[in-house]
C-alpha positions in Angstrom: 154.1 -28.6 -68.1 157.5 -30.2 -66.9 159.4 -27.9 -68.9 157.8 -25.0 -66.9 159.1 -26.5 -63.7 162.5 -27.5 -64.6 164.2 -26.1 -61.3 165.4 -27.6 -58.2 165.0 -26.3 -54.6 167.4 -28.7 -53.1 170.5 -26.5 -53.5 171.0 -24.1 -50.5 168.2 -25.3 -48.6 167.7 -23.8 -45.2 164.8 -24.2 -42.8 163.0 -20.9 -42.0 160.1 -19.6 -39.6 157.0 -18.8 -41.0 154.3 -16.2 -40.0 151.1 -16.2 -41.6 148.8 -13.1 -41.4 145.3 -13.5 -42.2 141.6 -12.7 -41.4 138.7 -15.1 -41.1 135.7 -13.2 -42.5 132.1 -14.8 -42.7 132.0 -13.9 -46.2 135.5 -15.1 -47.1 136.4 -17.9 -44.8 140.0 -18.4 -43.6 140.5 -21.9 -45.2 143.8 -21.6 -46.8 145.8 -20.5 -43.9 145.0 -23.4 -41.6 146.2 -25.5 -44.4 149.3 -23.7 -44.9 150.0 -23.9 -41.4 149.3 -27.8 -41.4 151.6 -28.4 -44.5 154.6 -26.2 -43.0 154.4 -28.2 -39.9 154.7 -31.3 -41.7 157.9 -30.0 -43.4 159.4 -29.1 -40.0 158.8 -25.3 -40.7 158.2 -23.4 -37.2 155.0 -21.7 -38.3 152.5 -19.3 -36.6 149.0 -18.3 -37.9 148.0 -14.9 -36.6 144.6 -13.0 -36.8 145.0 -9.5 -38.1 142.3 -8.5 -35.9 143.7 -7.7 -32.5 147.3 -8.4 -33.6 150.2 -6.4 -32.4 153.8 -6.5 -32.1 156.7 -5.8 -29.7 160.3 -5.0 -30.6 162.8 -7.6 -28.4 166.4 -6.6 -29.4 166.7 -7.4 -33.1 163.7 -9.4 -32.9 160.0 -8.8 -32.8 157.2 -10.5 -30.9 153.9 -11.3 -32.4 150.8 -11.2 -30.3 147.7 -12.7 -31.7 144.4 -14.2 -30.5 144.5 -18.2 -31.0 143.3 -19.4 -34.5 141.9 -22.9 -34.4 142.2 -25.6 -37.0 139.3 -24.2 -39.1 140.6 -20.8 -39.1 138.4 -19.4 -36.5 139.4 -16.9 -33.9 137.6 -16.2 -30.7 137.7 -12.3 -30.1 136.8 -10.4 -27.0 133.1 -9.5 -26.6 131.5 -7.2 -24.1 131.1 -9.9 -21.4 133.7 -12.5 -22.4 137.4 -11.8 -22.6 139.8 -13.5 -24.8 143.5 -14.2 -24.2 146.3 -13.9 -26.4 148.5 -16.6 -27.5 152.0 -17.2 -26.5 154.1 -14.6 -28.5 155.7 -15.9 -31.6 159.4 -14.5 -32.2 160.3 -13.5 -35.6 163.6 -12.0 -37.1 164.1 -10.6 -40.8 167.0 -13.0 -41.2 165.1 -16.2 -40.5 161.3 -15.2 -40.9 159.2 -15.3 -44.0 155.9 -13.3 -43.7 152.9 -14.7 -45.6 150.2 -11.9 -45.6 147.2 -13.2 -46.8 145.1 -9.7 -47.3 146.4 -6.6 -45.7 143.3 -4.4 -45.7 144.4 -2.3 -48.7 141.0 -0.8 -48.7 138.4 -0.3 -45.7 136.2 -2.7 -47.6 138.7 -5.6 -47.1 140.0 -5.0 -43.8 141.7 -2.3 -41.5 144.3 0.1 -43.0 146.4 -0.6 -40.0 147.0 -4.1 -41.2 148.6 -2.6 -44.1 150.5 -0.2 -42.0 151.8 -3.2 -40.1 152.9 -5.0 -43.2 154.6 -1.7 -44.4 156.4 -1.5 -41.1 157.7 -5.2 -41.7 158.8 -4.4 -45.2 160.8 -1.5 -43.7 162.4 -3.7 -40.8 163.8 -5.9 -43.7 161.3 -8.8 -43.7 160.3 -10.4 -46.8 156.5 -10.5 -47.5 154.9 -12.7 -49.7 153.1 -10.9 -51.2 154.4 -7.2 -50.8 152.4 -4.4 -50.1 152.3 -3.2 -53.4 151.5 -6.6 -54.9 148.5 -6.6 -52.6 147.5 -2.9 -53.5 147.5 -3.7 -57.2 145.6 -6.9 -56.8 143.0 -5.7 -54.5 141.7 -3.2 -56.8 140.7 -4.6 -60.3 141.0 -1.1 -61.9 144.4 -0.8 -60.6 145.2 -4.4 -61.8 143.8 -3.5 -65.3 145.9 -0.3 -65.4 148.8 -2.3 -64.8 148.1 -4.7 -67.3 147.7 -2.0 -69.7 151.0 -0.6 -69.0 152.7 -4.0 -69.5 150.7 -4.7 -73.0 149.1 -7.8 -71.3 146.0 -8.7 -73.2 142.6 -8.1 -71.4 139.0 -8.0 -72.4 138.2 -4.2 -73.3 137.6 -2.6 -70.0 136.3 0.8 -69.0 135.8 2.6 -65.9 132.3 3.9 -65.0 133.2 7.6 -63.9 130.1 8.6 -62.0 126.5 7.4 -61.2 125.2 8.6 -64.5 128.2 7.2 -66.7 126.4 4.3 -67.9 125.7 5.4 -71.5 129.2 6.8 -71.9 130.9 3.6 -70.5 128.7 1.3 -72.7 129.4 3.5 -75.8 133.2 3.0 -75.2 132.7 -0.6 -75.4 130.8 -0.3 -78.6 127.3 -0.9 -77.0 128.0 -4.6 -77.3 125.7 -6.3 -74.8 125.8 -8.4 -72.7 128.5 -6.9 -70.7 130.3 -7.8 -67.4 130.1 -5.2 -64.5 132.3 -5.6 -61.7 133.0 -3.4 -58.5 136.7 -2.8 -58.3 136.8 -4.4 -54.8 135.5 -7.9 -54.4 136.4 -11.6 -54.3 134.9 -15.1 -54.7 132.9 -13.9 -57.7 130.8 -11.5 -55.5 130.4 -8.1 -57.1 130.4 -9.5 -60.6 127.3 -8.8 -62.6 125.9 -9.7 -66.0 124.4 -6.9 -68.0 122.1 -7.4 -70.8 120.9 -3.8 -71.7 121.6 -0.3 -71.6 118.6 0.1 -69.1 119.6 -2.7 -66.8 123.2 -1.0 -66.8 121.6 2.4 -65.8 119.8 1.0 -62.9 122.7 -1.4 -61.5 125.0 1.6 -61.6 122.6 3.9 -60.0 121.8 1.2 -57.1 125.3 0.6 -56.5 126.3 4.5 -56.1 123.1 4.6 -53.8 124.6 1.9 -51.4 128.1 3.3 -51.7 128.8 6.9 -53.4 132.3 6.2 -53.7 132.3 2.6 -55.4 134.5 2.0 -58.3 132.7 0.2 -60.9 134.4 -1.2 -64.1 132.7 -2.5 -67.2 134.1 -5.3 -69.4 133.3 -6.6 -72.7 131.9 -10.4 -72.4 134.2 -13.0 -73.8 132.2 -16.1 -74.3 134.1 -19.3 -73.0 133.3 -22.5 -71.4 136.0 -22.3 -68.8 138.7 -20.0 -67.4 142.1 -20.9 -65.9 144.0 -20.2 -62.6 147.8 -20.5 -62.7 149.6 -20.8 -59.6 153.0 -19.1 -59.6 155.5 -19.0 -57.0 159.0 -17.2 -57.3 158.6 -16.8 -60.9 157.9 -20.5 -61.3 154.7 -22.2 -62.7 153.7 -24.9 -60.2 150.4 -25.8 -61.6 147.1 -24.8 -63.4 143.5 -25.7 -63.3 140.6 -25.3 -65.6 137.4 -24.0 -64.0 134.2 -24.6 -66.0 131.6 -22.1 -66.0 128.9 -23.1 -63.6 125.5 -24.2 -65.3 123.8 -21.2 -66.7 125.9 -18.9 -64.8 128.8 -16.9 -66.4 131.2 -17.3 -63.4 133.7 -20.0 -62.8 134.9 -19.3 -59.4 135.4 -22.6 -57.2 133.9 -20.8 -54.3 130.8 -20.3 -56.4 130.6 -24.2 -57.1 132.8 -24.6 -60.0 134.4 -28.1 -60.2 137.9 -27.6 -61.2 140.4 -30.1 -63.3 144.0 -30.1 -64.1 145.0 -28.0 -67.1 148.0 -28.2 -69.4 149.4 -24.7 -70.5 150.6 -24.0 -73.9 154.0 -22.2 -74.2 152.3 -19.0 -75.2 149.9 -19.2 -72.1 152.8 -20.1 -69.7 154.9 -17.2 -70.9 152.3 -14.8 -70.7 151.0 -15.9 -67.3 154.5 -15.3 -65.9 154.4 -11.9 -67.4 151.2 -11.0 -65.7 152.5 -12.2 -62.2 155.7 -10.1 -62.9 153.7 -7.0 -63.7 152.0 -6.9 -60.1 155.4 -7.8 -58.5 153.9 -11.2 -57.2 155.7 -13.6 -55.5 153.0 -16.2 -54.9 150.0 -15.6 -57.0 147.0 -17.0 -59.0 146.8 -15.7 -62.3 143.6 -16.0 -64.0 142.7 -15.9 -67.8 140.2 -17.0 -70.4 141.8 -18.9 -73.1 142.1 -17.6 -76.7 140.5 -19.4 -79.7 144.1 -20.2 -81.0 145.9 -21.2 -77.6 149.3 -21.9 -79.3 149.5 -18.6 -81.4 147.3 -16.0 -79.4 147.6 -14.5 -75.9 144.9 -15.3 -73.5 142.7 -12.7 -72.1 143.8 -12.0 -68.7 141.3 -11.1 -66.1 143.2 -10.5 -62.9 145.9 -11.7 -60.4 144.9 -12.6 -57.0 147.5 -12.0 -54.5 145.8 -14.3 -51.8 144.9 -17.3 -54.0 142.8 -19.8 -52.3 144.9 -23.4 -52.4 142.3 -25.6 -51.5 140.9 -26.4 -54.7 144.1 -26.9 -56.6 145.7 -28.7 -53.8 142.7 -31.1 -54.4 143.0 -31.4 -58.0 146.7 -31.6 -58.2 147.1 -34.2 -55.6 145.3 -36.6 -58.0 147.4 -35.4 -61.0 150.3 -37.7 -62.5 152.6 -34.9 -62.6 156.0 -35.8 -60.9 155.9 -34.4 -57.2 158.8 -31.6 -56.5 159.3 -33.2 -53.2 160.7 -36.8 -53.5 158.8 -39.7 -51.6 155.6 -37.8 -51.1 152.5 -37.4 -53.0 151.9 -33.9 -54.7 151.0 -31.0 -52.5 151.3 -27.7 -54.3 151.3 -26.0 -50.9 154.3 -28.0 -49.8 156.1 -27.2 -53.1 155.4 -23.3 -52.5 156.7 -23.6 -48.9 159.8 -25.9 -50.1 160.9 -23.4 -52.7 161.5 -20.7 -50.2 164.1 -22.9 -48.4 166.3 -21.6 -50.9 166.9 -18.3 -49.8 167.6 -16.8 -53.1 164.0 -17.0 -53.8 163.4 -14.6 -51.1 164.3 -11.8 -53.5 161.8 -11.2 -56.2 163.2 -11.9 -59.7 160.7 -10.5 -62.4 162.5 -12.2 -65.3 160.0 -14.4 -67.2 162.6 -17.0 -68.5 161.9 -20.7 -68.2 
């Protein structure tokens, strides 16, 4: 792994302000946002964690003032109710020259947030702010079918995948995958392993698709070949550099391996082929800070892995805990390894504020 991290962040180091935009959802708790805020403060970075719901901005000369309801240490926010009012925090002053914006989810679809959040991020980009990640990156990664199309355009290996085009499209979709059951069905929008279904027969596929369309007639459904594996891999990439990887074992009799579903991750050493292809996958979605997920090939040295998706808002809690126990040399001298701090440290070099999609090591 060391040769994939052979870079330094000490040259041209310059402190910056960090604005984290996120949302606390009961089904997707805001855990990483508060941790990033804490790690940034420890590095001396002036940081503010804003809640998308209720947030607004005002121009102040060349600066902008960000208003948000307070977010506590657990990522929870108190929003106004019918009887109780909630007061805004003191505004946080930002400027494109000195402020990095970490947008953790932007509401690319109405299923994952308000579209006004996306508009706010588009406006920040227009004003010259660097967003990690960009709006286009979030748009691709928030939609599994869009992500799949981008992978195909860039000749990135994936399990065979098709779109179920309508509520009665089960038979046609299964036929395009050779009628080889079991198959994996996914809703195009979903995270943390939710919306991923094991399908064992055409009859089961029919009923599942019809049920999903009855609940939401506009749901996009994709069908994917099942690639048998004991684990999948999450690779964390920042500014075109691989910072670490974890192996996520499949959970018991389940077929999923998400940490949020109970998988116990462990450190993973990438082959050169896996590393190069992971960098290509991140570059294909224009990702600055992303988690790249893949299933390993049988011959890991010679064959490309099967890429599942790129996550534009990767949770860092699991990999932070695993890599803190790793024997790998920390990027920051004199400190125990923290992948979150390493990400933040990388952006003290302003050259990294401009995305370079090259995959050289």
